[in-house]
C-alpha positions, -999 to +999 in steps of 0.1 A: -218+517+177-233+487+187-207+467+166-183+481+191-197+464+222-177+431+228-173+409+260-143+390+275-147+348+272-147+349+308-171+371+315-201+359+338-233+356+319-253+374+339-230+404+335-235+401+296-272+401+300-268+436+320-247+450+293-271+437+265-299+454+284-277+485+291-268+493+256-303+476+239-280+453+219-290+424+196-253+407+190-223+411+211-187+398+200-168+374+226-128+381+227-102+360+241-076+369+267-051+385+236-083+402+222-091+378+192-128+374+178-139+338+189-176+337+187-210+361+192-235+360+213-272+370+206-302+382+223-321+351+223-292+335+242-294+362+267-329+358+274-328+326+280-300+334+309-325+366+322-353+340+322-331+313+341-319+344+369-351+357+371-368+322+384-340+311+406-341+346+424-383+341+424-377+302+441-351+318+463-372+344+482-396+316+486-374+297+503-374+269+481-336+276+462-329+251+435-359+229+442-378+215+410-412+193+402-391+162+396-376+163+431-385+135+452-404+139+482-376+133+504-353+155+484-380+183+486-385+180+525-349+182+533-343+217+511-373+231+527-365+216+561-338+241+568-354+275+564-384+260+580-363+254+611-347+284+606-381+300+607-391+281+639-358+297+658-372+335+649-405+324+656-399+311+694-375+345+696-409+369+685-431+344+712-406+350+737-413+387+732-449+383+739-443+362+769-426+391+786-459+409+787-482+380+794-491+401+830-503+428+801-521+405+783-542+388+811-554+427+821-567+431+785-578+404+765-582+429+734-545+435+730-542+398+722-571+398+695-553+429+682-518+420+683-519+398+649-528+432+629-497+451+638-469+422+631-491+412+597-491+445+585-454+446+592-443+417+578-461+426+546-445+458+542-412+447+547-418+417+524-427+446+498-395+466+503-374+431+505-387+420+470-377+456+455-347+456+468-334+419+462-345+427+421-324+460+426-292+442+440-298+416+411-301+438+386-271+462+402-296+491+401-290+492+439-252+501+445-234+514+475-239+551+460-277+550+462-280+531+490-285+559+515-312+574+494-332+540+489-331+539+528-344+576+529-369+567+504-383+535+520-384+554+550-405+581+538-430+554+522-428+533+553-440+566+573-465+579+549-483+544+548-477+538+586-493+571+593-526+562+571-529+527+587-527+537+622-557+561+614-577+531+597-564+504+625-573+532+653-606+541+639-616+499+634-605+495+671-628+523+685-658+510+664-652+472+674-644+477+709-670+504+717-682+487+751-644+495+762-639+526+787-603+522+768-610+518+734-596+553+725-564+550+745-565+514+728-570+530+695-539+552+699-517+527+711-525+503+675-520+535+658-486+544+674-474+508+672-482+504+635-467+537+626-431+524+642-437+490+627-442+501+593-410+525+593-390+495+605-408+473+577-397+495+552-360+504+566-348+466+576-362+453+541-336+476+526-308+474+554-313+434+558-307+427+518-278+456+518-258+439+549-264+401+538-251+411+504-223+425+520-212+398+539-214+376+508-247+359+520-274+356+494-298+381+503-329+360+482-323+331+504-320+344+538-335+383+540-371+369+538-366+352+574-348+381+590-377+409+577-403+389+589-388+381+623-379+418+627-413+428+619-430+403+643-404+411+673-411+452+667-445+446+663-451+430+693-425+447+713-441+482+701-477+476+704-473+456+743-450+479+752-473+511+745-504+491+762-481+482+796-470+517+795-503+538+789-532+512+799-515+497+833 
C-alpha cells in the first residue's frame, strides 16, 4: 500500500521525486538509519523539486547552467563565455573540413550555396534526439538495459527521415539549378549526404549523452556542442566528399 513506501533521510531529493512518480504517491515517510520515523514528505514538496530539476536541465541544454535574470552583465558574460569558446573551437574544426575541399568548391559554386542545408538539417535532427535522450537519462528511463534498443530506434528514425528529406532536397536542387547540366547528379549528392547525416545525427544524439554520462560529465551541459559539431563535420564531409568523387 501507499503508506508502506518510506525513504531514508539521506535519499537524494531527485530520487525521492522519482519514487513519488513511480508509485503515484501523495505522501511518504522518512526514516533515520535505525528505521525510526522522523518525518513526512508530501506531494507538493516533490512537485517543487521536480520543477527545479526541469528548469535546471532546460538551462543546461541551452548552455547557460545556473544563470538567472538577476546576474550582472559580467557574471552572465563569464558563464556563457566558456561554452561559446568551446563552440568556437568546434566551429573552426568544421571550417577546416570545408577547407579540405576548396578546389571542389571553386569548380562548382552551387555546392557552397547548398552546403548549409545538409549541416543544418543534421544539427536539428541531432538536437531533437539529444533532448529526448537527456530527459530520459534524467528520469532514469534510459539505462544500460535499453540503451541498445534506443540506439536502434534512433538509427531507424534517422534513416526514415533521412530518406524522406533526401527526396525533398534532391527535388528542390533539380528544380532550383535547372540551368546546370549536372543538376540530377547534384540532387543525388545532396540526397546521399542528407541520409548519411540524418542517420549520424540520430545515433550521435543517443551515443554522445550516454558516453558523457558514463564518464561522469553532465550530459545536459556538454552534449549540445558535441552533437552540433559531429553533424556539421559529417554533413560537410559527406556532401563535399560525394561531390568531389562524383562531379570532378
